[in-house]
MARVEXMAR-97139 format. One line per 3 residues: number of its first residue (from 0); their letters; for each residue z, y, x of N, C-alpha, C. Coordinates in steps of 0.02 Angstrom, whole numbers, padded with zeros to 5 digits, m for minus. Each point is the difference from the previous one (the first is absolute). Last residue first. Example, Ala and Ser with C-alpha at 12.3 -4.5 7.8 and 13.67 -1.06 7.14 Angstrom:
<kolmis>
1) SA) 00354/m00112/00642/00003/00059/00042/00037/00055/m00039 ~ m00004/m00286/00015/00000/00059/m00045/00000/00060/00045 .
</kolmis>
This chain:
<kolmis>
149) XXX) 00576/m02012/00658/00065/m00022/00029/00012/m00073/m00013 ~ m00187/00130/m00088/m00011/m00026/00067/00063/m00026/00032 ~ m00002/00110/m00215/m00032/m00066/m00004/m00008/m00033/00068 .
146) XXX) 00085/00221/m00012/00048/m00047/m00029/m00029/m00070/m00005 ~ m00141/00175/00071/00051/m00014/00051/00049/m00052/m00025 ~ m00157/00080/m00154/m00032/m00043/00049/00048/m00019/00057 .
143) XXX) 00073/00155/m00160/m00007/m00065/m00032/m00032/m00050/00048 ~ 00015/00224/00066/00066/m00033/00003/m00003/m00069/m00032 ~ m00197/00130/m00011/00016/m00015/00071/00068/m00036/00005 .
140) XXX) m00070/00077/m00216/m00042/m00055/00025/00018/m00020/00072 ~ 00196/00110/m00137/m00070/00019/00009/m00038/m00060/00030 ~ 00224/m00018/m00156/m00024/m00002/00069/m00074/00017/00002 .
137) XXX) 00200/00081/m00181/m00027/m00065/00021/m00022/00005/00072 ~ 00075/00160/m00234/00023/m00021/00066/m00027/m00069/00015 ~ m00057/00226/m00169/m00004/m00071/00009/00021/m00017/00071 .
134) XXX) 00028/00210/m00188/00005/m00018/00071/00000/m00076/00003 ~ m00056/00213/m00189/00001/m00071/00016/00003/m00008/00076 ~ 00050/00189/m00213/m00012/m00009/00071/00007/m00074/00015 .
131) XXX) m00046/00185/m00224/00030/m00059/00029/m00017/m00003/00074 ~ m00005/00166/m00249/m00014/m00010/00071/00031/m00066/00021 ~ 00004/00069/m00225/m00036/00059/00025/m00018/m00007/00074 .
128) XXX) 00061/m00162/m00233/00004/00006/00073/m00041/00061/00021 ~ 00124/m00061/m00238/m00063/00022/00030/00010/00011/00074 ~ 00122/m00149/m00207/00012/00036/00063/m00067/00016/00032 .
125) XXX) 00056/m00138/m00199/m00010/00071/m00015/00012/00044/00061 ~ 00003/m00249/m00022/00062/00038/00006/m00007/00073/m00020 ~ m00182/m00166/m00010/00061/m00039/m00015/00062/00043/m00003 .
122) XXX) m00216/00095/00053/m00005/m00033/m00065/00065/m00036/m00019 ~ m00017/00104/00215/m00001/00049/m00053/00000/m00033/m00069 ~ m00017/m00137/00186/00067/00029/m00001/00003/00052/m00056 .
119) XXX) m00210/m00094/00044/00044/m00049/m00032/00071/00028/m00005 ~ m00158/00129/00116/m00016/m00001/m00071/00046/m00048/m00038 ~ 00018/00006/00234/00024/00062/m00029/m00013/00003/m00075 .
116) XXX) m00090/m00181/00120/00073/m00005/m00004/00029/00063/m00032 ~ m00230/m00001/00045/00016/m00046/m00055/00075/m00007/m00009 ~ m00075/00129/00183/m00017/00032/m00063/00018/m00044/m00060 .
113) XXX) 00019/m00040/00248/00056/00000/m00046/m00015/00032/m00067 ~ m00131/m00024/00214/m00001/m00061/m00040/00054/m00001/m00053 ~ m00141/00162/00173/00056/00010/m00046/m00002/m00057/m00051 .
110) XXX) m00097/00055/00265/m00006/m00037/m00063/00061/00010/m00043 ~ m00033/00085/00230/m00009/00044/m00058/00000/m00037/m00066 ~ 00121/m00033/00259/m00054/m00024/m00043/00001/00040/m00065 .
107) XXX) 00102/m00007/00279/m00004/00030/m00066/m00055/m00033/m00040 ~ 00169/m00081/00213/m00069/00006/m00024/00002/00028/m00071 ~ 00164/m00030/00235/m00003/00021/m00070/m00073/00010/m00018 .
104) XXX) 00158/m00142/00200/m00061/00036/m00020/00004/00017/m00074 ~ 00162/m00131/00138/00015/00065/m00030/m00060/00040/m00021 ~ 00030/m00233/00098/m00014/00055/00047/00014/00069/m00028 .
101) XXX) 00062/m00199/m00130/m00003/m00021/00070/m00005/00058/00047 ~ m00006/00014/m00241/00069/m00013/00022/00003/m00022/00073 ~ m00182/00159/m00140/00007/m00062/00037/00072/m00007/00026 .
98) XXX) m00109/00130/m00221/00040/00011/00061/00011/m00067/00034 ~ m00159/00143/m00194/00016/m00068/00022/00032/00008/00069 ~ m00040/00183/m00218/00006/m00019/00069/00017/m00074/00008 .
95) XXX) m00128/00199/m00183/00056/m00045/00013/m00002/m00024/00072 ~ m00084/00235/m00148/m00022/m00063/00028/00063/m00041/00018 ~ 00024/00163/m00204/m00013/00005/00071/m00032/m00065/00024 .
92) XXX) 00015/00138/m00250/00011/m00061/00039/m00021/00011/00072 ~ m00025/00165/m00174/00071/m00008/00015/00013/m00063/00041 ~ m00204/00186/m00063/00009/m00068/00026/00073/m00009/00021 .
89) XXX) m00089/00209/m00078/m00008/m00049/m00054/00014/m00071/00022 ~ 00004/00188/00152/00056/00005/m00047/m00004/m00053/m00055 ~ m00090/00004/00254/m00030/m00006/m00067/00056/m00004/m00051 .
86) XXX) 00057/00019/00228/m00053/00050/m00009/m00028/m00001/m00070 ~ 00181/m00139/00108/00012/00048/m00053/m00054/00051/m00009 ~ 00054/m00109/00243/m00012/m00027/m00066/00008/00055/m00051 .
83) XXX) 00037/m00083/00279/m00032/00050/m00042/m00015/m00031/m00067 ~ 00206/m00092/00140/m00073/m00004/m00001/m00027/00054/m00046 ~ 00245/m00094/00140/m00036/00046/m00043/m00075/m00012/00006 .
80) XXX) 00268/m00121/00038/m00067/00013/00027/m00039/00040/m00052 ~ 00267/m00078/00079/m00042/00028/m00053/m00066/00016/00032 ~ 00171/m00193/00092/m00033/00064/00009/m00034/00021/m00064 .
77) XXX) 00115/m00212/00039/00048/00052/00017/m00030/00069/00008 ~ m00109/m00207/m00071/00013/m00004/00072/00048/00055/00023 ~ m00117/m00054/m00222/00064/m00035/00012/00014/m00010/00074 .
74) XXX) m00179/00132/m00095/m00019/m00070/00013/00062/m00040/00018 ~ m00062/00241/m00142/00046/m00037/00043/m00026/m00070/00007 ~ m00097/00267/m00070/00001/m00072/m00010/00050/m00031/00049 .
71) XXX) m00098/00250/m00117/00049/m00032/00043/00000/m00074/m00017 ~ m00201/00199/m00031/00043/m00053/m00027/00047/m00026/00053 ~ m00136/00250/m00054/00003/m00060/00042/00049/m00049/m00032 .
68) XXX) m00049/00179/m00126/m00057/00011/00044/m00005/m00057/00050 ~ 00170/00047/m00180/m00047/m00056/m00003/m00065/00014/00038 ~ 00214/00129/m00019/m00058/00024/m00038/m00057/m00052/m00002 .
65) XXX) 00200/m00044/00120/00023/00021/m00066/m00058/00022/m00044 ~ m00045/m00052/00226/00016/m00060/m00039/00020/00020/m00071 ~ m00035/00174/00152/m00064/m00032/m00016/00009/m00065/m00039 .
62) XXX) 00192/00113/00080/m00034/00042/m00050/m00064/m00033/m00022 ~ 00115/m00104/00176/00035/m00007/m00064/m00032/00041/m00055 ~ m00084/00020/00220/m00016/m00066/m00027/00034/m00008/m00068 .
59) XXX) 00055/00192/00120/m00070/00003/m00024/m00020/m00066/m00032 ~ 00212/00013/00104/m00002/00042/m00060/m00070/00001/m00030 ~ 00027/m00114/00205/00036/m00034/m00054/m00002/00040/m00065 .
56) XXX) m00091/00101/00192/m00043/m00056/m00023/00035/m00037/m00057 ~ 00121/00168/00105/m00054/00029/m00039/m00046/m00054/m00027 ~ 00169/m00062/00149/00029/00017/m00065/m00053/00031/m00046 .
53) XXX) m00057/m00047/00225/00005/m00061/m00040/00027/00015/m00069 ~ m00129/00198/00129/00060/m00041/00009/m00001/m00061/m00046 ~ m00193/00175/00131/00027/m00027/m00062/00059/m00045/00014 .
50) XXX) m00147/00114/00164/00059/00037/m00021/00034/m00031/m00062 ~ m00212/m00077/00103/00060/m00018/00039/00064/00033/m00023 ~ m00238/m00071/m00106/00045/00058/m00010/00066/m00015/00036 .
47) XXX) m00175/m00158/00020/m00040/00058/m00019/00042/00064/m00004 ~ 00107/m00203/00052/m00055/00003/00048/m00042/00062/m00013 ~ 00170/m00060/m00151/00025/00035/00059/m00054/00008/00053 .
44) XXX) m00038/m00134/m00193/m00004/00072/m00015/00020/00041/00061 ~ 00022/m00233/00018/m00071/00017/m00007/m00010/00075/m00014 ~ 00220/m00089/00010/m00032/m00005/00066/m00073/00021/m00002 .
41) XXX) 00118/m00010/m00207/00025/00054/00044/m00035/m00001/00068 ~ m00040/m00177/m00149/m00034/00061/m00022/00020/00058/00044 ~ 00114/m00197/00036/m00069/m00006/00024/m00041/00061/m00020 .
38) XXX) 00219/m00014/m00081/00001/00011/00072/m00070/m00005/00030 ~ 00033/m00050/m00227/00007/00072/00011/m00001/00016/00074 ~ m00130/m00219/m00065/00068/00023/m00010/00002/00076/00011 .
35) XXX) m00224/m00144/m00082/00037/00035/00053/00071/00015/m00020 ~ m00215/m00163/m00048/00059/00017/m00039/00050/00029/00049 ~ m00286/m00034/m00013/00062/m00007/00037/00057/00023/m00045 .
32) XXX) m00230/00014/m00066/00021/m00070/00002/00063/m00012/00040 ~ m00129/00218/00064/m00006/m00037/m00063/00020/m00072/00008 ~ 00025/00226/00135/00026/m00068/00011/m00004/m00041/m00064 .
29) XXX) m00062/00232/00013/m00028/m00025/00063/00021/m00071/00016 ~ 00087/00116/m00188/m00071/m00012/m00012/m00034/m00028/00063 ~ 00224/00068/00016/m00004/m00060/m00042/m00073/m00018/m00014 .
26) XXX) 00043/00197/00119/00019/m00058/00040/m00007/m00064/m00041 ~ m00034/00203/m00112/m00054/m00014/00047/00015/m00061/00042 ~ 00167/00080/m00146/m00055/m00029/m00037/m00059/m00018/00046 .
23) XXX) 00185/00112/00095/00020/m00067/m00023/m00058/m00034/m00036 ~ m00033/00224/00064/00002/m00044/00059/00019/m00071/m00020 ~ 00003/00169/m00165/m00068/m00017/00019/m00001/m00049/00059 .
20) XXX) 00206/00086/m00066/m00026/m00045/m00052/m00071/m00022/00017 ~ 00098/00159/00142/00037/m00063/00005/m00028/m00051/m00050 ~ m00081/00224/00001/m00030/m00041/00053/00037/m00066/00008 .
17) XXX) m00011/00110/m00242/00031/00017/00064/m00032/m00044/00054 ~ m00031/00083/m00268/m00037/m00034/00052/00030/00022/00066 ~ 00129/m00011/m00243/m00030/00042/00050/m00037/m00044/00050 .
14) XXX) 00034/m00080/m00255/00032/00001/00066/m00036/00050/00045 ~ m00045/m00088/m00237/00035/00064/00008/00042/00002/00065 ~ m00161/m00169/m00074/00071/m00017/m00012/00045/00061/00010 .
11) XXX) m00232/00015/00037/00004/m00029/m00067/00071/m00018/m00018 ~ m00047/00075/00219/m00001/00055/m00048/00005/m00026/m00072 ~ m00017/m00159/00175/00063/00037/00004/00003/00055/m00053 .
8) XXX) m00200/m00123/00021/00054/m00044/m00022/00066/00038/m00002 ~ m00186/00110/00092/m00006/m00005/m00074/00057/m00043/m00028 ~ m00018/00012/00232/00023/00065/m00027/m00003/m00001/m00076 .
5) XXX) m00088/m00185/00113/00073/00002/00006/00027/00065/m00030 ~ m00231/m00019/00012/00026/m00047/m00051/00076/00000/00002 ~ m00112/00121/00167/m00005/00034/m00066/00027/m00043/m00056 .
2) XXX) m00012/m00090/00223/00053/00050/m00010/m00003/00033/m00068 ~ m00105/m00246/00017/m00005/00062/00039/00055/00049/m00019 ~ m00022/m00283/00003/00000/00059/m00042/00000/00062/00044 .
</kolmis>
């Protein structure tokens, strides 16, 4: 995504366009498919803006999460991770993740196979699902091959 799109996203949410917010969004756009921690974002932003502080990154990330410009995810490894998201206000479903228990690799997938389940939950319970997150744990192809070779 380009800078003008980021600016539009911020203005649409009645946020000021600051260099800190732009820097965080640019770093995340430069690392598609990665799930960055606040500290990793800080290191990448600091390379461009050496004067920025870690506390500023934490505050900026929190504002962007609250406004659904970026998403916070946890892979149960003790770290909050962030990914660019929320650009499409009409799309409430995110992509999902397959996490290797062997090497820790995280693979994203877009298939939304839960539409039928969501409809069934609504029909049976009157509960309308507005969002969900799926994390699958198992072994990637490389770890599976290592396990078979043992």
